[in-house]
C-alpha positions as CSV (number, residue, x, y, z in Angstrom):
1,M,0.2,-0.1,-0.1
2,R,1.3,3.4,-1.2
3,N,0.6,6.8,0.9
4,P,1.5,9.8,-1.1
5,R,3.1,12.3,1.0
6,V,5.5,15.9,0.1
7,R,8.3,15.7,2.2
8,S,11.2,19.2,1.8
9,G,9.7,20.1,-1.7
10,S,9.6,16.4,-3.2
11,W,7.1,13.2,-3.1
12,A,8.1,10.4,-1.2
13,T,6.1,7.2,-0.9
14,G,5.7,5.2,1.8
15,E,6.2,1.4,1.9
16,N,6.4,-1.4,4.1
17,V,9.6,-3.6,3.7
18,A,9.5,-6.7,6.0
19,G,7.3,-5.0,8.3
20,S,8.9,-1.8,8.2
21,P,8.4,1.3,7.1
22,V,10.6,2.8,4.0
23,D,10.6,6.4,2.1
24,R,11.8,6.7,-1.4
25,P,12.0,10.2,-2.7
26,V,10.6,10.8,-5.8
27,D,11.7,13.7,-8.8
28,H,8.8,15.5,-9.4
29,I,7.9,19.1,-11.2
30,P,6.8,21.9,-8.9
31,P,3.6,22.5,-9.0
32,A,3.9,26.6,-9.6
33,E,5.4,25.3,-13.0
34,W,1.8,23.7,-14.1
35,P,-0.1,25.8,-16.1
36,E,-3.1,27.7,-14.2
37,V,-6.2,25.5,-13.9
38,K,-8.9,28.2,-15.3
39,V,-11.9,28.3,-12.9
40,I,-15.0,28.5,-14.8
41,D,-18.0,29.6,-12.3
42,Q,-21.0,29.7,-14.4
43,E,-23.9,27.3,-13.7
44,G,-23.6,24.1,-15.3
45,I,-26.4,22.9,-18.0
46,P,-26.9,19.3,-17.6
47,L,-26.4,17.3,-20.8
48,D,-27.9,13.8,-21.2
49,D,-27.2,10.8,-22.8
50,S,-28.1,11.7,-26.3
51,F,-25.8,14.8,-26.3
52,K,-22.6,12.1,-24.7
53,L,-23.6,9.6,-28.0
54,A,-24.0,12.5,-30.5
55,L,-20.7,14.1,-29.6
56,K,-18.7,10.9,-29.7
57,E,-20.3,10.6,-32.8
58,A,-19.4,14.3,-34.5
59,M,-16.0,13.3,-32.8
60,E,-15.8,10.2,-35.0
61,C,-16.7,12.6,-38.4
62,S,-14.4,15.5,-37.3
63,S,-11.0,16.3,-39.8
64,E,-7.3,15.2,-38.2
65,D,-6.0,17.2,-40.5
66,S,-4.1,19.7,-38.7
67,G,-4.3,22.4,-41.0
68,R,-7.9,22.4,-41.1
69,Y,-8.3,23.7,-37.5
70,V,-11.5,24.7,-37.1
71,L,-12.3,20.9,-38.0
72,N,-10.5,19.1,-35.4
73,G,-13.6,18.8,-32.8
74,A,-17.6,18.8,-32.5
75,C,-19.3,22.1,-32.8
76,L,-22.5,22.6,-30.3
77,D,-23.8,25.2,-32.7
78,V,-26.4,27.4,-31.8
79,R,-26.7,30.2,-34.5
80,D,-29.8,28.8,-35.1
81,K,-32.0,29.9,-31.7
82,A,-34.7,27.4,-32.5
83,A,-32.8,24.2,-33.1
84,H,-29.0,23.7,-31.6
85,Y,-27.2,21.0,-33.3
86,L,-23.9,19.1,-32.8
87,V,-21.9,18.8,-36.4
88,G,-18.4,17.1,-37.4
89,T,-17.2,17.0,-40.6
90,D,-14.0,16.5,-42.0
91,G,-14.8,18.3,-45.4
92,R,-15.6,14.4,-47.2
93,H,-18.7,13.2,-45.1
94,L,-20.8,15.4,-42.7
95,Y,-22.6,14.7,-39.3
96,S,-25.1,16.3,-37.4
97,A,-27.3,15.9,-34.9
98,N,-30.2,17.9,-33.5
99,S,-33.3,18.6,-31.1
100,F,-30.6,20.1,-28.5
101,A,-31.0,23.0,-25.8
102,F,-27.6,23.9,-24.7
103,G,-28.1,27.2,-23.0
104,I,-24.5,28.9,-24.0
105,P,-24.0,32.0,-25.4
106,E,-22.4,31.2,-28.5
107,S,-21.3,28.6,-30.7
108,L,-18.7,26.2,-29.5
109,I,-15.9,24.0,-30.7
110,V,-14.6,21.0,-28.6
111,S,-11.5,20.0,-29.6
112,T,-11.5,15.8,-30.3
113,R,-9.7,14.4,-27.0
114,K,-9.5,10.9,-26.4
115,F,-10.7,11.5,-22.5
116,V,-13.9,12.8,-23.6
117,T,-14.9,10.0,-25.6
118,W,-13.4,7.6,-23.0
119,P,-16.0,4.9,-21.5
120,G,-14.8,5.8,-17.8
121,F,-15.5,9.4,-18.5
122,V,-18.6,8.9,-20.5
123,N,-20.5,6.3,-18.1
124,D,-19.6,8.0,-14.7
125,G,-23.1,9.4,-14.3
126,P,-24.6,12.8,-16.2
127,W,-22.4,15.7,-17.6
128,K,-22.6,19.4,-16.9
129,L,-21.7,21.6,-19.4
130,R,-19.8,24.9,-18.5
131,M,-18.5,27.6,-20.5
132,L,-16.5,31.2,-20.3
133,P,-17.3,33.1,-24.2
134,A,-14.0,33.6,-25.9
135,V,-12.7,37.6,-25.0
136,K,-12.5,39.7,-28.6
137,V,-11.1,42.8,-29.3
138,D,-12.7,45.0,-31.8
139,P,-10.2,44.4,-35.0
140,E,-10.4,47.7,-36.7
141,D,-9.5,49.4,-33.0
142,K,-5.4,49.9,-34.0
143,K,-4.9,50.5,-30.0
144,A,-6.6,47.7,-28.8
145,D,-4.5,45.4,-26.8
146,R,-4.1,42.4,-28.8
147,S,-3.0,40.3,-25.4
148,K,-6.0,40.5,-23.9
149,E,-8.1,38.3,-26.4
150,E,-8.6,34.9,-25.2
151,P,-10.7,32.0,-27.1
152,A,-13.7,30.6,-25.1
153,W,-13.1,28.1,-22.6
154,L,-15.3,25.0,-21.7
155,Q,-15.4,22.7,-18.9
156,I,-17.7,19.0,-18.7
157,D,-18.4,17.7,-15.0
158,S,-19.2,14.0,-14.9
159,D,-19.6,12.7,-11.3
160,R,-16.2,11.8,-10.3
161,W,-14.1,13.7,-13.5
162,S,-14.0,17.3,-14.6
163,Y,-12.6,18.4,-17.8
164,I,-11.5,21.6,-18.7
165,A,-10.1,23.0,-22.0
166,R,-9.4,25.8,-24.3
167,A,-12.5,25.5,-27.4
168,I,-11.0,25.5,-30.5
169,D,-11.0,29.2,-31.8
170,G,-12.3,30.1,-34.8
171,N,-15.7,30.3,-37.0
172,Y,-17.2,26.8,-38.2
173,P,-17.7,26.5,-41.7
174,N,-21.5,27.3,-42.8
175,W,-22.4,23.4,-42.9
176,K,-26.3,23.9,-43.6
177,Q,-24.9,25.3,-47.1
178,V,-24.2,21.6,-48.3
179,L,-27.3,20.3,-47.2
180,P,-29.0,19.3,-50.8
181,V,-32.9,19.5,-50.6
182,T,-34.2,16.0,-51.2
183,N,-37.1,16.8,-53.3
184,G,-39.3,14.2,-55.6
185,D,-36.9,12.9,-58.1
186,W,-34.2,11.6,-55.3
187,T,-34.6,7.8,-54.9
188,K,-35.1,6.7,-51.7
189,L,-34.2,3.5,-49.5
190,I,-35.1,2.4,-45.6
191,L,-33.0,-0.3,-44.6
192,E,-34.5,-3.2,-42.3
193,P,-31.9,-4.6,-39.0
194,G,-31.8,-7.5,-41.8
195,A,-30.5,-5.4,-44.6
196,I,-28.3,-3.4,-42.0
197,Q,-26.4,-6.5,-40.8
198,T,-26.2,-8.4,-43.9
199,I,-24.1,-5.0,-45.6
200,L,-22.1,-4.6,-42.4
201,N,-21.0,-8.4,-42.9
202,A,-20.3,-8.0,-46.6
203,I,-18.4,-5.2,-46.6
204,P,-15.1,-6.3,-45.2
205,L,-15.4,-9.4,-47.6
206,L,-15.6,-7.5,-50.8
207,P,-12.7,-6.8,-53.3
208,G,-11.3,-2.9,-53.1
209,V,-9.7,-2.5,-49.5
210,D,-6.6,-2.1,-51.6
211,V,-7.9,0.8,-53.7
212,F,-7.4,4.3,-52.8
213,N,-10.7,5.1,-50.8
214,Q,-12.0,1.8,-50.8
215,P,-15.0,2.5,-53.4
216,L,-18.1,0.7,-52.9
217,V,-20.5,1.0,-55.1
218,L,-25.2,1.1,-54.2
219,E,-26.6,0.6,-57.0
220,I,-30.6,0.4,-57.5
221,T,-32.4,-1.5,-59.9
222,H,-35.9,-2.6,-61.1
223,G,-35.0,-5.6,-58.6
224,G,-33.8,-4.0,-55.9
225,L,-30.1,-3.3,-53.9
226,L,-26.9,-4.0,-55.0
227,L,-23.6,-3.8,-53.3
228,K,-20.9,-3.7,-55.7
229,A,-17.0,-3.6,-55.7
230,R,-13.6,-4.9,-57.4
231,G,-10.5,-4.9,-57.2
232,K,-7.6,-3.1,-58.6
233,D,-6.6,-6.1,-61.3
234,Q,-10.7,-7.1,-61.5
235,K,-12.4,-6.5,-64.8
236,E,-15.2,-7.9,-63.4
237,W,-17.6,-6.2,-60.6
238,T,-18.9,-8.4,-57.3
239,S,-21.9,-7.5,-56.7
240,I,-24.1,-9.0,-53.3
241,N,-28.0,-8.2,-53.8
242,I,-29.3,-7.5,-50.3
243,L,-32.7,-8.3,-49.7
244,D,-35.2,-6.4,-46.7
245,V,-34.9,-3.0,-48.1
246,C,-37.9,-0.6,-49.3
247,I,-37.4,1.4,-52.4
248,D,-39.1,4.4,-53.4
249,G,-37.8,6.2,-56.8
250,K,-35.8,5.8,-60.2
251,P,-33.0,3.5,-61.0
252,V,-29.4,5.1,-59.8
253,E,-26.0,4.4,-58.6
254,V,-23.7,5.8,-56.7
255,S,-19.8,5.3,-55.7
256,L,-18.3,6.1,-52.1
257,N,-15.7,5.6,-49.6
258,R,-17.6,2.1,-47.4
259,N,-15.7,3.5,-44.7
260,Y,-18.2,6.0,-44.4
261,L,-21.3,4.1,-45.5
262,V,-20.2,1.5,-42.3
263,K,-20.0,4.3,-39.7
264,A,-23.6,5.8,-40.9
265,L,-25.0,2.3,-40.6
266,R,-23.4,2.0,-37.0
267,F,-24.3,4.8,-36.3
268,G,-28.0,3.8,-36.5
269,L,-28.8,5.9,-40.2
270,N,-31.2,3.4,-41.7
271,R,-32.6,6.1,-44.2
272,I,-30.6,6.9,-47.7
273,E,-31.2,9.3,-50.2
274,M,-29.5,9.9,-53.6
275,R,-29.9,11.2,-56.7
276,N,-27.5,10.7,-59.5
277,R,-23.3,9.7,-59.4
278,D,-22.8,12.8,-59.2
279,E,-24.2,14.2,-55.8
280,S,-24.0,13.2,-52.2
281,L,-25.4,10.2,-50.4
282,V,-28.2,12.1,-47.0
283,L,-28.6,9.2,-44.8
284,T,-30.4,9.8,-41.6
285,N,-32.6,8.3,-38.8
286,A,-33.8,10.2,-35.6
287,G,-32.8,13.5,-35.9
288,K,-29.4,12.7,-37.0
289,T,-27.7,13.3,-40.6
290,M,-24.8,12.2,-42.6
291,I,-24.3,13.6,-45.8
292,I,-21.2,11.7,-48.1
293,A,-19.5,13.0,-51.1
294,P,-19.4,10.7,-53.6
295,L,-16.3,9.4,-55.2
296,R,-16.3,10.8,-59.1
297,G,-14.3,9.6,-61.9
298,D,-10.9,8.4,-61.1
299,A,-11.2,8.7,-57.2
300,A,-13.4,5.5,-57.4
301,E,-11.0,3.8,-59.5
302,K,-7.0,4.9,-58.2
303,Q,-5.2,2.4,-56.8
304,A,-3.7,2.8,-52.9
305,V,-1.1,4.8,-52.7
306,P,2.2,4.4,-50.1
307,Q,1.2,5.2,-46.5
308,G,1.9,8.7,-45.9
309,T,1.5,10.0,-48.9
310,P,-1.3,12.5,-49.3
311,P,-3.5,12.2,-52.0
312,S,-4.0,14.8,-54.9
313,P,-6.6,17.0,-54.7
314,T,-7.7,15.8,-57.8
315,E,-8.2,11.9,-56.0
316,N,-10.9,12.8,-54.5
317,A,-13.5,14.6,-56.4
318,A,-15.6,16.5,-54.2
319,A,-14.3,17.7,-50.6
320,V,-18.0,18.5,-49.5
321,P,-21.1,17.5,-51.1
322,P,-22.7,20.9,-53.1
323,S,-25.3,23.3,-51.7
324,A,-29.2,23.0,-52.5
325,A,-29.0,25.7,-55.0
326,A,-26.2,24.8,-57.1
327,A,-27.8,21.0,-57.2
328,E,-28.8,21.4,-61.3
329,N,-25.3,22.4,-61.8
330,P,-22.6,22.6,-59.4
331,T,-19.2,24.6,-60.2
332,E,-16.1,23.7,-58.6
333,T,-16.2,27.0,-56.6
334,E,-19.3,25.6,-54.6
335,I,-18.2,22.2,-54.2
336,Q,-15.3,23.8,-52.1
337,T,-16.8,25.7,-50.3
338,M,-16.6,24.4,-46.8
339,Q,-12.8,24.0,-47.7
340,T,-12.1,27.5,-48.8
341,T,-14.2,29.0,-45.5
342,T,-12.2,26.6,-43.7
343,T,-9.0,27.6,-44.4
344,T,-9.9,31.6,-44.2
345,T,-11.2,31.2,-41.0
346,T,-7.9,29.4,-39.8
347,E,-5.7,31.6,-41.7
348,R,-7.7,34.8,-40.2
349,G,-9.6,34.1,-37.3
350,N,-7.6,31.5,-35.2
351,P,-3.6,32.8,-33.8
352,R,-3.4,29.7,-32.1
353,A,-3.5,27.5,-34.9
354,N,-0.1,29.1,-35.9
355,N,1.5,27.9,-32.8
356,N,3.7,30.7,-32.8
357,G,1.3,33.8,-33.8
358,N,3.1,34.8,-36.8
359,G,1.0,33.2,-39.9
360,E,3.8,30.6,-40.0
361,G,1.7,27.8,-38.7
362,D,1.3,25.3,-41.8
363,E,5.0,25.3,-41.8
364,N,5.5,25.1,-38.2
365,R,2.8,21.8,-37.9
366,S,4.3,20.3,-40.9
367,S,7.6,20.7,-38.9
368,F,5.9,19.4,-35.6
369,K,4.9,17.0,-37.9
370,A,7.5,15.6,-39.7
371,A,10.2,15.5,-36.4
372,L,7.1,13.7,-34.4
373,E,7.8,11.5,-37.5
374,H,11.4,11.2,-37.0
375,I,10.9,10.5,-33.4
376,D,8.4,8.0,-34.2
377,R,11.0,6.2,-36.5
378,I,13.9,6.5,-33.9
379,K,11.7,4.8,-31.1
380,T,10.7,1.6,-33.6
381,N,14.6,1.2,-34.8
382,L,15.6,1.3,-31.0
383,R,12.6,-1.3,-30.2
384,D,14.5,-3.2,-32.9
385,I,17.7,-2.7,-31.2
386,I,16.9,-3.4,-28.2
387,S,14.6,-6.5,-29.1
388,D,18.1,-7.7,-31.5
389,L,19.9,-7.4,-28.5
390,G,18.1,-9.5,-26.3
391,E,18.1,-12.2,-29.3
392,A,21.8,-11.7,-28.6
393,I,21.9,-12.2,-25.3
394,S,19.9,-15.5,-25.4
395,L,21.9,-17.1,-28.3
396,L,25.2,-16.0,-25.7
397,K,23.6,-17.6,-23.0
398,S,22.9,-20.7,-25.1
399,A,26.7,-20.9,-26.2
400,E,27.9,-20.7,-22.4
401,K,25.6,-23.5,-21.3
402,E,27.0,-25.4,-24.5
403,Q,30.7,-24.9,-23.7
404,R,29.8,-25.7,-19.9
405,A,28.3,-28.7,-20.9
406,T,31.2,-29.4,-23.5
407,T,33.6,-28.8,-20.6
408,K,32.4,-31.2,-18.5
409,E,32.2,-33.9,-20.9
410,I,35.8,-33.6,-21.8
411,D,36.6,-33.5,-18.0
412,T,34.8,-36.9,-17.6
413,V,36.7,-38.4,-20.4
414,R,39.8,-37.3,-19.0
415,S,39.1,-38.8,-15.8
416,K,38.6,-41.9,-17.4
417,L,41.6,-41.7,-18.7
418,R,43.6,-41.2,-16.2
419,E,41.7,-44.0,-14.3
420,I,42.9,-46.2,-17.1
421,Q,46.4,-45.1,-17.2
422,S,46.4,-46.0,-13.5
423,V,45.7,-49.4,-13.9
424,K,48.3,-51.7,-13.8
425,L,48.5,-55.1,-16.1
């Protein structure tokens, strides 16, 4: 049993050895060197289990690209006073959940962190949300003290834990403008539980996992729903007929990244709407929506690139779904709306995304990422070296045992020879 205690400015642990207490000093970082914990005195806003689930799902759909800083989390969007949303996107698929009333003064972007979705935190009783709004100065006031600017802070409390963090600083893109309007000429599908299970079981077995974007084709025919895929060296499609599907609409087919479809089905989104191969799929159920951009042209057929090599902009045709206003004839500018908005926000309104505040954030992030990858390679090489050293030690020990056995045998033979020589005929 260890009892932590403080002694002479350093930590010590109390242990019992052979019935006697023994203290062992342990070096530590002085408390004064830790950053100050932000105190948020606002009244906590209760959050139910539906919020916990939606937050986890939104974070699964958020971006991991450090160059798209404001997309690296889930947005609690309160811009529409009549309906609050939880949103997450990486520019290729978008998740939203509504029917919330957050009770916060402004929208809040919660950075994606493993602790927030850790079951020990999620299952630790009801949550309460506290928020300190961001402190801003007038951008047109040249005499304003910029050092007083501060991003929003948030605190989520459970029964035993408190998560306190800075919110992501910046304006979240106007994600609603990429939501298509599904009118009468859209084909609609409702997947029964049996169909969902069949699709989830079939997708890992279909060819094409070695193709870039892992494309999968959903084809609606007069006979029903087909899942189609093929490998990079295959000319013929592998098709699976899916039963237990209600279809209303014309035949159509759309190619998409299979991982996004699996994610949507795991989230329980069993209603699919699709119009043609160039427009996004819309999946919905119980107040939740996911928009998945289609794979167009070569993006659905390109072979997998080596790990760590980023795809070129042309390899994935649609970064985000087209807006409703541009549904008939979307232009490249309209399709890239969210990407452009995100880049502008990151460059102009997010000093912390730069890491140093001097407008060189992208280069620094790339340098830091390269340095971290280099460190990981060094760690891997060191682990390999340690493993080789361990194997060498084992071989030396085996050789030592064999040498001892050989020496023992030689000594035995010598002893027998001496006994023979001492025998008198």
